[in-house]
Legacy VTK file of the C-alpha trace (Angstrom):
# vtk DataFile Version 3.0
C-alpha trace
ASCII
DATASET POLYDATA
POINTS 286 float
-23.278 -132.603 158.505
-23.877 -135.248 155.847
-21.503 -137.703 157.537
-23.321 -137.223 160.844
-26.622 -137.996 159.162
-25.193 -141.199 157.679
-23.712 -142.189 161.030
-27.006 -141.657 162.833
-28.850 -143.505 160.071
-26.636 -146.558 160.647
-27.322 -146.407 164.396
-31.073 -146.060 163.829
-31.136 -148.985 161.409
-29.082 -151.228 163.698
-31.203 -150.532 166.789
-34.418 -150.806 164.755
-33.355 -154.121 163.228
-32.795 -155.599 166.705
-36.211 -154.373 167.853
-37.818 -155.817 164.716
-36.163 -159.210 165.170
-37.241 -159.522 168.806
-40.751 -158.185 168.116
-41.236 -160.540 165.155
-40.471 -163.527 167.365
-42.885 -162.222 170.006
-45.636 -161.593 167.432
-45.106 -164.961 165.720
-45.571 -166.807 169.012
-48.697 -164.801 169.802
-50.215 -165.224 166.331
-49.776 -169.005 166.253
-50.032 -169.932 169.944
-52.232 -167.081 171.256
-49.791 -166.540 174.131
-48.298 -163.255 175.299
-44.820 -164.542 176.035
-43.642 -161.927 178.526
-40.554 -164.085 179.075
-39.338 -163.013 175.633
-37.232 -160.177 177.064
-35.681 -162.489 179.659
-34.792 -164.984 176.922
-33.133 -162.130 175.013
-31.098 -161.357 178.135
-30.213 -165.022 178.727
-29.157 -165.298 175.088
-26.715 -162.447 175.584
-25.107 -164.119 178.601
-25.047 -167.541 176.929
-23.269 -165.960 173.979
-20.822 -164.296 176.381
-20.145 -167.670 178.028
-19.421 -169.348 174.684
-17.391 -166.453 173.277
-15.368 -165.421 176.348
-15.495 -168.085 179.054
-15.074 -170.982 176.609
-12.948 -168.848 174.255
-14.883 -169.918 171.155
-15.064 -166.409 169.717
-18.234 -164.488 168.789
-18.708 -166.039 165.330
-19.058 -169.548 166.731
-20.848 -168.368 169.864
-23.716 -166.719 167.943
-25.079 -169.839 166.148
-24.562 -171.900 169.312
-26.568 -169.316 171.261
-29.382 -169.448 168.716
-29.473 -173.248 169.002
-29.497 -173.209 172.816
-32.249 -170.604 173.115
-34.190 -172.296 170.314
-34.085 -175.612 172.199
-35.178 -173.752 175.318
-38.136 -172.495 173.289
-39.075 -176.092 172.467
-38.867 -176.928 176.172
-41.063 -174.088 177.411
-43.629 -174.656 174.652
-44.056 -178.300 175.610
-43.931 -178.069 179.392
-44.986 -174.493 180.186
-47.350 -173.278 177.455
-48.911 -176.333 175.824
-50.861 -177.415 178.941
-52.509 -173.960 179.002
-53.079 -173.477 175.276
-56.772 -172.814 175.727
-56.359 -170.721 178.885
-54.890 -167.302 178.088
-54.789 -166.127 181.714
-52.902 -169.173 183.036
-50.479 -169.063 180.118
-49.797 -165.393 180.891
-49.142 -166.215 184.559
-46.763 -168.966 183.434
-44.900 -166.494 181.195
-44.561 -164.032 184.090
-43.304 -166.856 186.323
-40.674 -167.662 183.697
-39.530 -164.036 183.753
-39.009 -164.220 187.519
-37.175 -167.552 187.315
-34.871 -166.500 184.470
-34.017 -163.100 185.949
-33.386 -164.561 189.395
-31.209 -167.258 187.875
-29.236 -164.641 185.954
-28.817 -162.527 189.109
-27.485 -165.528 191.036
-25.116 -166.785 188.339
-23.971 -163.611 186.568
-24.374 -160.962 189.246
-25.047 -157.237 188.959
-21.951 -156.322 186.939
-22.274 -155.566 183.226
-20.329 -157.725 180.798
-19.086 -157.077 177.306
-18.038 -159.368 174.466
-15.352 -158.819 171.853
-16.721 -157.162 168.693
-17.634 -159.277 165.694
-15.100 -157.360 163.617
-12.406 -154.955 164.739
-11.957 -151.419 163.523
-14.263 -148.601 162.606
-15.751 -146.921 159.559
-15.062 -143.212 159.174
-17.368 -140.800 157.412
-15.742 -137.405 157.556
-15.493 -136.452 161.218
-17.838 -139.243 162.346
-16.601 -142.765 163.088
-18.618 -145.786 164.209
-17.732 -149.406 164.794
-17.678 -151.646 161.745
-19.349 -154.294 163.904
-22.562 -152.239 163.814
-22.734 -152.684 160.050
-22.086 -156.417 160.484
-24.884 -156.697 163.050
-27.232 -154.843 160.710
-26.319 -157.163 157.828
-26.811 -160.338 159.915
-30.198 -159.202 161.226
-31.441 -158.198 157.761
-30.342 -161.585 156.406
-32.188 -163.452 159.153
-35.334 -161.348 158.828
-35.388 -161.964 155.077
-35.000 -165.696 155.694
-37.864 -165.616 158.216
-40.180 -163.820 155.785
-39.329 -166.344 153.055
-39.941 -169.216 155.492
-43.389 -167.926 156.404
-44.460 -166.886 152.902
-42.830 -169.455 150.633
-42.705 -172.808 152.460
-45.225 -175.444 153.491
-44.286 -174.992 157.134
-44.885 -171.269 156.826
-48.284 -171.847 155.266
-49.127 -174.164 158.163
-48.171 -171.378 160.584
-50.446 -168.939 158.772
-53.287 -171.479 158.743
-53.024 -172.029 162.507
-52.829 -168.297 163.116
-56.008 -167.801 161.060
-58.063 -170.722 162.437
-56.450 -173.388 164.671
-59.435 -175.731 164.604
-59.717 -175.682 160.812
-55.959 -176.199 160.533
-56.188 -179.215 162.816
-59.005 -180.681 160.703
-56.795 -180.250 157.624
-54.205 -182.537 159.221
-51.749 -179.889 160.432
-49.896 -180.983 163.566
-50.500 -177.998 165.836
-48.139 -179.235 168.558
-45.251 -179.612 166.129
-45.809 -176.218 164.489
-46.224 -174.497 167.863
-42.969 -176.047 169.046
-41.196 -174.845 165.900
-42.641 -171.338 166.240
-41.551 -171.064 169.866
-38.089 -172.327 168.903
-37.810 -169.706 166.159
-39.077 -166.901 168.402
-36.755 -167.779 171.292
-33.848 -168.460 168.944
-34.216 -165.022 167.361
-34.487 -163.350 170.773
-31.397 -165.148 172.064
-29.401 -164.327 168.941
-30.459 -160.676 169.196
-29.145 -160.627 172.772
-25.829 -162.023 171.594
-25.560 -159.505 168.763
-26.300 -156.581 171.072
-23.741 -157.914 173.546
-21.086 -157.607 170.844
-21.700 -153.875 170.326
-22.971 -152.750 173.750
-22.851 -154.277 177.249
-24.898 -157.032 178.854
-26.848 -156.541 182.069
-29.761 -158.351 183.709
-31.902 -155.208 183.381
-31.864 -155.439 179.556
-34.623 -158.049 179.907
-37.069 -155.383 181.066
-35.794 -152.778 178.601
-36.204 -154.931 175.501
-39.599 -156.258 176.643
-40.930 -152.715 177.046
-39.564 -151.777 173.613
-41.062 -154.906 172.063
-44.494 -154.185 173.522
-44.159 -150.604 172.286
-43.505 -151.873 168.762
-46.494 -154.235 168.980
-48.720 -151.370 170.175
-47.582 -149.150 167.312
-48.267 -151.786 164.684
-51.241 -153.619 166.195
-51.658 -157.115 167.597
-52.581 -158.782 164.328
-49.895 -157.362 162.076
-46.566 -159.113 161.595
-45.659 -157.193 158.449
-46.309 -153.839 160.116
-43.687 -154.636 162.770
-41.029 -153.495 160.307
-42.471 -149.968 160.357
-43.086 -150.028 164.112
-39.556 -151.245 164.851
-38.085 -148.520 162.658
-40.169 -145.867 164.433
-39.214 -147.134 167.901
-35.552 -147.369 166.929
-35.608 -143.803 165.608
-37.241 -142.525 168.810
-34.670 -144.283 171.006
-31.643 -143.321 168.924
-32.476 -139.753 167.923
-34.496 -138.685 170.973
-31.448 -137.984 173.217
-30.023 -135.662 170.526
-33.036 -133.364 170.685
-34.176 -133.793 174.290
-32.456 -134.405 177.635
-32.014 -138.123 178.311
-34.366 -138.089 181.317
-37.078 -136.648 179.042
-36.461 -138.460 175.747
-37.342 -141.934 177.027
-40.691 -140.962 178.628
-41.464 -138.753 175.619
-41.185 -141.692 173.231
-43.548 -143.813 175.288
-45.918 -140.910 175.792
-46.318 -140.935 172.003
-46.983 -144.690 172.111
-49.645 -144.217 174.810
-51.226 -141.411 172.784
-51.392 -143.667 169.732
-52.945 -146.409 171.852
-55.632 -144.001 173.083
-56.399 -142.580 169.644
-56.073 -145.834 167.728
-56.330 -148.885 170.058
-55.718 -151.363 167.234
-52.445 -149.724 166.189
-51.672 -148.630 162.656
-51.851 -152.028 160.951
-53.487 -154.535 163.272
-56.716 -155.231 165.060
-57.931 -155.104 168.656
-57.762 -158.224 170.800
LINES 1 287
286 0 1 2 3 4 5 6 7 8 9 10 11 12 13 14 15 16 17 18 19 20 21 22 23 24 25 26 27 28 29 30 31 32 33 34 35 36 37 38 39 40 41 42 43 44 45 46 47 48 49 50 51 52 53 54 55 56 57 58 59 60 61 62 63 64 65 66 67 68 69 70 71 72 73 74 75 76 77 78 79 80 81 82 83 84 85 86 87 88 89 90 91 92 93 94 95 96 97 98 99 100 101 102 103 104 105 106 107 108 109 110 111 112 113 114 115 116 117 118 119 120 121 122 123 124 125 126 127 128 129 130 131 132 133 134 135 136 137 138 139 140 141 142 143 144 145 146 147 148 149 150 151 152 153 154 155 156 157 158 159 160 161 162 163 164 165 166 167 168 169 170 171 172 173 174 175 176 177 178 179 180 181 182 183 184 185 186 187 188 189 190 191 192 193 194 195 196 197 198 199 200 201 202 203 204 205 206 207 208 209 210 211 212 213 214 215 216 217 218 219 220 221 222 223 224 225 226 227 228 229 230 231 232 233 234 235 236 237 238 239 240 241 242 243 244 245 246 247 248 249 250 251 252 253 254 255 256 257 258 259 260 261 262 263 264 265 266 267 268 269 270 271 272 273 274 275 276 277 278 279 280 281 282 283 284 285
């Protein structure tokens, strides 16, 4: 029984860490740029397939493919910030339409180039870890370690560096930040690069332990929005708790409820929280 608990705890933490990484990128872009980047899930999906291309098609292996994927999706973030979001910085509705258009373009492109078949990458490390009668892939522990390392680095970047302080200043008051000499365009470009880079890397990491499919774009976007609802729009720190809760619901739900019921049940709880507490547990209303 104890080994099963440990095994499930590892699964919960791994899934939660992926949700947290994607949701943090989404929330960072919204906080600094005031844009709901609904293309975030599609970028996560594209990142998974880019990583697959580097690791399998080009035979570079997953360890080289992951940083390359983060660079490619990060550069794509710079591109979409400059040409898709920056012209509509002061128009939330048009920026949202642009984000939805990006979703359609990216998913259609993936359908045309990759096709409907799922793809899988080689694991980051071979073998498994056994705990009594329960065994799980060692690559899940590696994924958890990598994500925790990156999340720690992101928190340190935001809290301890000049660039991070500039991000917080823009998030608090863009006009005052601009008057203080902060280059809003440069910081926004960096934020979008970080958010997209994290999403793309998360897609690559998930592709090494699960399978890749075009539909994961919608799945991860729904989960990300669920995490944001749980924590509240204005809370980046609270995303850690929201991601852990969403990961626990997704991982443990099928063990207590039939699969066709567990997924709707988790989001029914999210909707209930939204009705009772519209600002979430840690944030504020828009």
